[in-house]
N, C-alpha and C positions, 0 to 999 in steps of 0.2 A: 815537864810533862803533862798537860792533863789525862783525864780519866780515860778508859777504855771507852768505845761509842755504848751506847744500850739502847735497844729498841725502844725501851719503855720512855726512855728521855729525850734522847736525842735526835734533831731535826736536820732531816738529809736532804741536800738540791741535786736534782739532776739535769743536767743539761747537754740536748741532744737525744732527739727519741726516736732514731731510723731505725735501720732492719735490725740491731742487735739494743741499742739504748732502748725502746719503746718495752721489750720485754723483759731486760733488765730493772728497768723501773717499775715494772708491774711486778715483778718476782721480788723489789723491796717492798714493793706495798704490799702484799700477800705474808713478808716475813713479819708484819707488824710494826716498820719503819713509820715515822712520820716525811712522809717526801711532798717536796716542792719542784714539782717538774718546769723546765722552760727549751719551748722548741716555736720555732718561726711561723712550722704549719698546724695550724687547730684542729687539722683529722689529725696528727698523731699525738697530737696532748688530749684527746677528748677519751680513747678507750683506759690511757693512768688515771684521769680523773675518775672516772667510772670505778676504779679500783679504790680511791679514796684519796686519790692524791690533791694536792692544791694547785695551780696555775699560778706562774709567777710572770710578769710584763716583760721584765728584761734581768741581767746581771745583778744589779740593784737590791731587787727585791730577794735575792738570796743572801745578801752581809749579815745576816742573821743565823746562818746557818751553821751549826758545828762540823757538818763535811759537805763537800762537793765533789760529785763524782761529774766525769765528761766523755761524753760518748759521741762528740761532731767526727767531722769530715777527713780531718787532715788537720796539718801543722797550723796553718793560718788561721783557721777556726778557732783551733785553741788559743792561740794567742786573742784573737778578737776579744774571746769571753774573758779569759784572766788578765792581759793587760791591757787593752784598750775599753773593753768592757768595764774596766774596773774592779772586776770583782776583788782580784789578789789586795787594793787598796782598800776594800770594804771588809774582809774579809778578820774577825779578831783573832790575835795571836795567841795560838793554841790549836786553832782548826786545822780540818786538814783538806788538802786538794785532791781530786785521786782521777789521772789520766786515764780513762780506759782507750782511748784512740790510740790507734796505729802512726806513732811520730817517730822522726829520727831521734837518733840518741844525743846528740849534740843537742835538738831544740828541747829535751828532756831535763838536760843537765843544766841548759841555761836557764829555764822557769822554775829548776828545783831552788839555782842559785837566788833569782828574783823572790820566792817564796821563801826562802831562810831570812830575807833579810828583815821580812816582818814577821817574823818567827811564825808562819807558818808550815804543817808537814805535809811534803809534797809526795804522792806517790807514783812513779810511773808504772802501770797495770794493765797492759793490753792485755786483751781477752781471748780464746780462739774457742770455736763449737758451733757456732751455729745459731739461730736464732729459737729453735723447738729447746734447744739444750738452757739456751738465757733463759727462758717465760720456767725450765723448773729449774733453774736455781743449779746448774748442773756447767757451768763454762770452767774448763782453763784456767789460770789466770796467773800471770809472768810479772813477780813483782820487782821494781827495779825501787829500793825504800831503803832509809835506815831501817833496822831495828825497832827500835824502839814507834816508829810510825806505823808500822807495818804492823806493832803489835797494838795499838792501839784503835785501827782499825777492822783488824781483823774479826771481829763479829760482823760488822758490816759488808766485810769479803766474802765471808760464809754464807752469806741470804745466796750471792749473785755465783758462786763459784763452787764445788765440788774439789778440783785440784787449786792450790796457791802454791808456785813453787818463786820461793826467795831467791834472785839471782844476784844482787848485790845491791851496791847505791844506786839511784836514779840513772836513767841510762841503760841499764843492762834489763828494764823490761824489755823496751822498744828493741834493742839490739836482738834481744831472744823472739820477739815477736817477728822482727825482719826474716831471721832466719829461720821460723817456721814456714814463714810464706814461703820462702826460695825455696827448700824442701815440699810443699807443698805442690806450688804453681809446677816446679819442674816433672813432680810425678804426672799430674795433671795433663802436663802436653803430651809426655808419655804415651796416656792412654788414649789421647785424643787420633794419635797419630798409631795406634799399635790396631785402632778400632778400624781409621782408616784402610789400613793394610787388609787385616783379615775379611772386614765387608767387602771389599774388592774382590776377594776369592769365594764368595757367597754364604759366608758362616754368618749370623746371625748377631748381634748385638751381647743380648742376654748369653745365647753359648758361650760366645767370647767369654762374660764377664762369666759365668761360672765357672768354667772350666780354668781359668785363672786365680780365682779365689783361695784354689788351697794349691796354689801353685808359687812357684818364686816370683811372677809377678805380682803378685796383691799387695793391694796399696790401699789405704785409705781412700783416695780417688776413684778407684777402679771399684770399691764398696759401695762408696756414697755416689757412685754414675746417676746426672740427675739433678743433685745436689746446686750445681751453680746455675742451671737453668730455673730452676725455682729462685735463685736469690736475683739473679737478673730480672726475673718478673715483678720480683717485691721492689726493687730498684724503679724500674720503670714507672710501678705504682705511685711510686711514690718522689717522684722527678730529680731523681738522682743523677746527675751526671756522671758521662762515660769517664771522663776526666778521674771522678771523684770515687768510682769502682774501686774494691782491693786489686781487681784483677789489669787494671792500668799503674793506680796512684802506688800503690806497695811497690809494686816492682821498680819505679822511678825513685823510690825513697829508698830502697837497695841500693839502685845504682848510687844514690848518691853520698849514703853512710858507707859505701865503698871507696867512693872518692878519698871522703875525709880520710880513711883510714890509710891511704895509700896501696889499696887492692887494686887490682885485674880479675872480674868477674866474668869470663865470657858467657856461658851460661845464662848468666842473670841478664844478660846484655841482650843476648837470642831472645828471650823470655819478653823480656821488655818491649821488643821488635813484634811479637806473635800473637803473645796468648791474649791481650785484647780482644782481638779482632776476633780468635780462637772462640771465645767466651761467646763473645755478644752473637756473631753467625748460629751459632749449635741452639743460642737459646732463642734465638727468631724460627729456627727450622724446628725445633722440638714443639714449638705452639701452634705449627699449623695441623691440618688436617693430611694425615697419610693413609697411602694406596694400600692395596696387597702386600705380604711378606713373604718371604721365602720361609721352606721350613728349617727350624731352629732360631729363627729368631721371635722377637716377641712384641713387637706392634706399637700403638702406643703405649699402652702402659707399661712399657719394661723398665721403667725405670724405677730403682730401690729408691725405700723413705730410707732417713737420714739414721 
């Protein structure tokens, strides 16, 4: 195994500059890493170039990197970069591939096997926390990797994440991220329906959220109410398809992973049917001007910051 990655010597590639990828790449630049970035949309590349990164024209430009981090939208995009784009065949033995995308556990295992054939370390390393935490380097990272591979990449991962959990070999990080998403979306739908119920009886959203913040109904989804409105707006600005947004894609992957394990997840099935419409409709509604509100409500500025 080659030496631990060092910001003074290692050259890092970063593929995918979306809602999380761009602030993660910027955090790496701020941490002193030499970073080369790749994204098909020039407007997503420009802020990272301003922070000191260089631009790649394609995966072939990343062949000289000591490690390549990937934060693209889904399994097929990861496959396109690593396999179809030739990244795995061009990286040197002893280099690392770090997949931050939310992918299927089976995909992470298969790609790890392909990387091992090339003597390349593969880290299944999805993250959670949102764009503001990503820019501060304070994400939670769920690692599926061999211990020696994780140890080599640890300085790099410490730059983007303040919490790193080693869950097992490749596939374990992906499984844990999908579990996190299922917990979160189940809670989020509960908050949506709870607010529908109480507001139907004339109670304002802020009053409800304040009352439940110190009650048994408390949850991250309630404390961060409005978070997904902002994320949806960012996806709209970036042109991300609804099918590629977490409230659609991740729930589909949860069901695919469940079928692969022979599991029946009725709650996940329900969420997959209704969650995307809930998030998208609420995000559009929140962006519209609002009229007068009743006592106890909070008007247009009711959402808490993350």
